[in-house]
Backbone as CSV, one residue per row, in Angstrom:
resi,resn,N_x,N_y,N_z,CA_x,CA_y,CA_z,C_x,C_y,C_z
1,MET,3.784,3.351,17.605,3.781,2.973,16.222,4.914,3.654,15.450
2,PRO,6.098,3.623,16.010,7.221,4.257,15.308,7.539,3.603,13.965
3,GLU,7.295,2.300,13.832,7.553,1.623,12.560,6.608,2.125,11.468
4,LEU,5.348,2.331,11.830,4.386,2.859,10.875,4.803,4.263,10.451
5,TYR,5.221,5.071,11.390,5.685,6.417,11.092,6.888,6.367,10.140
6,THR,7.817,5.457,10.392,8.975,5.286,9.524,8.534,4.954,8.101
7,PHE,7.592,4.014,7.979,7.106,3.643,6.655,6.458,4.839,5.960
8,LEU,5.614,5.544,6.677,4.921,6.684,6.077,5.886,7.786,5.639
9,MET,6.881,8.055,6.435,7.799,9.154,6.135,8.858,8.795,5.091
10,GLU,9.291,7.534,5.079,10.409,7.168,4.222,10.042,6.347,2.982
11,ARG,8.948,5.607,3.020,8.699,4.652,1.935,7.370,4.833,1.222
12,TRP,6.396,5.428,1.874,5.035,5.550,1.323,5.041,6.132,-0.086
13,ALA,5.749,7.224,-0.288,5.731,7.931,-1.573,6.372,7.134,-2.708
14,LEU,7.081,6.072,-2.392,7.679,5.249,-3.435,6.651,4.354,-4.116
15,TYR,5.531,4.082,-3.443,4.518,3.172,-3.972,3.453,3.920,-4.755
16,HIS,2.985,3.276,-5.822,1.959,3.848,-6.683,0.586,3.326,-6.261
17,ASN,-0.427,4.167,-6.390,-1.827,3.830,-6.113,-2.101,3.568,-4.637
18,LEU,-1.435,4.303,-3.772,-1.743,4.265,-2.346,-2.250,5.639,-1.943
19,GLU,-3.223,5.651,-1.055,-3.720,6.901,-0.501,-3.616,6.820,1.006
20,TYR,-3.370,7.950,1.621,-3.233,8.001,3.071,-4.296,8.915,3.648
21,ASP,-5.016,8.423,4.641,-6.000,9.223,5.361,-5.427,9.482,6.740
22,SER,-5.178,10.715,7.057,-4.520,11.058,8.318,-5.508,11.311,9.443
23,GLY,-6.645,10.646,9.403,-7.639,10.801,10.458,-7.095,10.333,11.798
24,GLU,-7.889,10.435,12.798,-7.484,10.071,14.155,-7.611,8.570,14.404
25,GLU,-7.300,7.792,13.422,-7.424,6.330,13.514,-6.457,5.754,14.541
26,LYS,-7.001,5.051,15.507,-6.164,4.437,16.528,-5.754,3.008,16.142
27,ASN,-6.422,2.456,15.154,-6.100,1.118,14.663,-5.795,1.207,13.171
28,PRO,-4.597,1.686,12.808,-4.292,1.861,11.388,-4.347,0.538,10.637
29,ARG,-4.768,0.638,9.392,-4.910,-0.557,8.570,-4.782,-0.182,7.110
30,LEU,-4.392,-1.145,6.319,-4.410,-1.005,4.869,-5.740,-1.550,4.394
31,ILE,-6.392,-0.817,3.532,-7.664,-1.262,2.962,-7.473,-1.332,1.459
32,PHE,-7.727,-2.494,0.899,-7.569,-2.709,-0.534,-8.949,-2.703,-1.184
33,TYR,-9.066,-1.930,-2.275,-10.334,-1.753,-2.972,-10.237,-2.255,-4.407
34,THR,-11.389,-2.609,-4.968,-11.461,-2.897,-6.397,-11.558,-1.568,-7.131
35,GLU,-11.564,-1.636,-8.453,-11.709,-0.419,-9.259,-13.046,0.263,-9.028
36,THR,-14.033,-0.475,-8.511,-15.357,0.104,-8.242,-15.533,0.441,-6.764
37,ASP,-14.424,0.586,-6.055,-14.396,0.990,-4.646,-15.042,0.005,-3.674
38,GLU,-15.039,-1.273,-4.034,-15.496,-2.304,-3.100,-14.287,-2.781,-2.302
39,VAL,-14.478,-2.957,-0.991,-13.380,-3.424,-0.141,-13.110,-4.892,-0.443
40,VAL,-11.837,-5.192,-0.714,-11.424,-6.563,-1.012,-10.807,-7.200,0.223
41,GLN,-9.977,-6.412,0.926,-9.261,-6.950,2.078,-8.859,-5.796,2.987
42,THR,-8.856,-6.060,4.288,-8.384,-5.093,5.277,-7.300,-5.771,6.107
43,VAL,-6.160,-5.078,6.269,-5.029,-5.648,6.996,-4.610,-4.672,8.094
44,PRO,-4.740,-5.070,9.379,-4.267,-4.200,10.462,-2.746,-4.090,10.413
45,ILE,-2.222,-2.869,10.593,-0.776,-2.682,10.459,-0.135,-2.025,11.680
46,SER,-0.882,-1.815,12.737,-0.315,-1.114,13.898,0.849,-1.869,14.531
47,GLN,0.878,-3.179,14.428,1.944,-3.983,15.022,2.998,-4.425,14.009
48,MET,2.833,-3.986,12.755,3.770,-4.404,11.709,4.981,-3.477,11.661
49,LYS,6.113,-4.044,11.316,7.322,-3.258,11.099,7.281,-2.682,9.679
50,ALA,8.043,-1.633,9.444,8.069,-0.984,8.130,8.424,-1.990,7.039
51,ASP,9.379,-2.872,7.291,9.771,-3.885,6.305,8.632,-4.858,6.011
52,GLU,7.825,-5.176,7.012,6.695,-6.089,6.813,5.625,-5.434,5.940
53,ILE,5.353,-4.171,6.161,4.375,-3.458,5.333,4.871,-3.424,3.893
54,GLU,6.151,-3.132,3.733,6.744,-3.078,2.401,6.657,-4.438,1.706
55,ARG,6.972,-5.515,2.414,6.885,-6.866,1.830,5.449,-7.202,1.424
56,LEU,4.473,-6.799,2.252,3.078,-7.051,1.923,2.708,-6.349,0.616
57,LEU,3.025,-5.072,0.505,2.703,-4.331,-0.710,3.422,-4.917,-1.922
58,ASP,4.680,-5.302,-1.746,5.432,-5.923,-2.834,4.797,-7.249,-3.254
59,SER,4.375,-8.041,-2.287,3.784,-9.350,-2.595,2.458,-9.210,-3.337
60,LEU,1.777,-8.085,-3.144,0.503,-7.848,-3.822,0.688,-7.169,-5.173
61,GLY,1.930,-6.856,-5.513,2.208,-6.315,-6.834,2.137,-4.810,-6.948
62,PHE,2.115,-4.097,-5.856,2.131,-2.638,-5.944,3.467,-2.199,-6.526
63,TYR,3.398,-1.281,-7.462,4.614,-0.798,-8.097,5.382,0.090,-7.130
64,LYS,6.680,-0.158,-7.022,7.544,0.636,-6.158,8.576,1.352,-7.021
65,ARG,8.553,2.664,-6.942,9.514,3.480,-7.686,10.907,3.329,-7.072
66,SER,11.930,3.574,-7.868,13.300,3.578,-7.353,13.528,4.789,-6.462
67,GLN,12.917,5.911,-6.862,12.998,7.118,-6.042,11.745,7.948,-6.266
68,LYS,11.432,8.812,-5.327,10.238,9.653,-5.422,10.262,10.440,-6.720
69,GLY,9.094,10.501,-7.362,8.974,11.268,-8.588,9.225,10.491,-9.865
70,ASP,9.735,9.258,-9.772,9.943,8.443,-10.971,8.602,8.152,-11.643
71,ASP,8.622,7.968,-12.961,7.421,7.610,-13.706,7.004,6.178,-13.380
72,VAL,5.706,5.905,-13.529,5.147,4.572,-13.299,4.813,3.967,-14.660
73,PRO,5.301,2.745,-14.943,4.991,2.110,-16.231,3.479,1.963,-16.435
74,GLU,3.068,1.979,-17.679,1.642,1.931,-18.037,0.912,0.747,-17.391
75,GLU,1.542,-0.427,-17.350,0.843,-1.613,-16.819,0.521,-1.515,-15.333
76,TYR,1.099,-0.550,-14.633,0.830,-0.364,-13.214,-0.025,0.863,-12.921
77,GLN,-0.503,1.540,-13.953,-1.234,2.788,-13.755,-2.582,2.609,-13.052
78,HIS,-3.314,1.531,-13.340,-4.687,1.436,-12.858,-4.943,0.338,-11.834
79,PHE,-4.255,-0.752,-11.943,-4.527,-1.857,-11.021,-3.206,-2.449,-10.554
80,PRO,-2.808,-2.144,-9.345,-1.463,-2.528,-8.898,-1.305,-3.979,-8.459
81,LEU,-2.360,-4.736,-8.366,-2.239,-6.087,-7.824,-1.945,-7.110,-8.906
82,ARG,-1.013,-8.000,-8.642,-0.712,-9.100,-9.551,-1.750,-10.212,-9.406
83,ALA,-2.165,-10.481,-8.168,-3.071,-11.598,-7.895,-4.476,-11.273,-8.384
84,PRO,-5.190,-12.271,-8.929,-6.595,-12.043,-9.259,-7.356,-11.615,-8.009
85,ARG,-8.379,-10.847,-8.194,-9.126,-10.293,-7.054,-9.640,-11.362,-6.094
86,ASP,-10.068,-12.507,-6.626,-10.643,-13.522,-5.745,-9.583,-14.224,-4.898
87,GLU,-8.299,-14.002,-5.177,-7.244,-14.602,-4.362,-6.891,-13.745,-3.172
88,LEU,-7.349,-12.507,-3.139,-7.042,-11.632,-2.007,-7.912,-12.060,-0.878
């Protein structure tokens, strides 16, 4: 999973409202939650390239900073998805 490692080391910190659990997960996946912590969608990512993970997050409206440490605009503070919840 070198692509996943690349994404985690180089791009993860650019995105807002993502959390990483470094457990011993052998089948890494992105899990999307509502504001009330209900699972909306689960996407396996072990076979995805770093660019594919990035495109997925971008397509869902996650805010991506230009560089680590940049401020996040107010409209992206609480709910990063552009699509209505029922479209996920």
